[in-house]
C-alpha positions, 0 to 999 in steps of 0.5 A: 392719883387714880389708876385707869380701869381696863377690861377684866377689872374686878367689880363688886356690888354692895348686895352681890355675893361675889365680885365679877369682871368688868368687860370692855369692848375694844371699840375705843381704840385705846389699849391699856396694858394689853386690855381695852381701856374702860370709859364711864359709859361701860356700864351696860348690864350683861354687856359690861357688868355681869351678874354678881351671882346672887342679890340680897336687895329687898328692892329686887323684884326677884328677891321679893318673889322668892321671899313671898314664895318661901314665906320669907325663908330665902332672902337671895335671888339670882342677880340681874344688874340694872345699871342705867347711870354712867360711872362717876366721878368722871376724870379729865382724861378722855378716851375717844371723847368719853371720860375714862373710868378709874379705880375710884369709879362707882355706879348705882344699880336700880335695886339700890346696890352700889357697884364699885371697882375692886381691882382696876385690871392693871397697875401701871397707867395712872390718870389725874 
């Protein structure tokens, strides 16, 4: 059984350096353990998903530019998450007519990184 993801859940990118919190805006009118509940549509860059400090993806244009400028010596650049797809998989629980996000949810970055939930933000509310 999965755990409901809330605001300030910790997320991790496969190309990022450090985990970052998932931010949710309390527009869905559902509070789980004193935090706004997350839905699969809480995937917007800089609004919900914050930069993961540095990115090491060779598909990221900033990494390519820095590698070209330093003749390949530096292989990381500031992270700019580019997430356009909702979190998957979608559970059957609906929050404001949108599927809830759980601790097994993943989304993809345009630069090839897989973003996943490390800690769902709470441990008491389970969803099927």
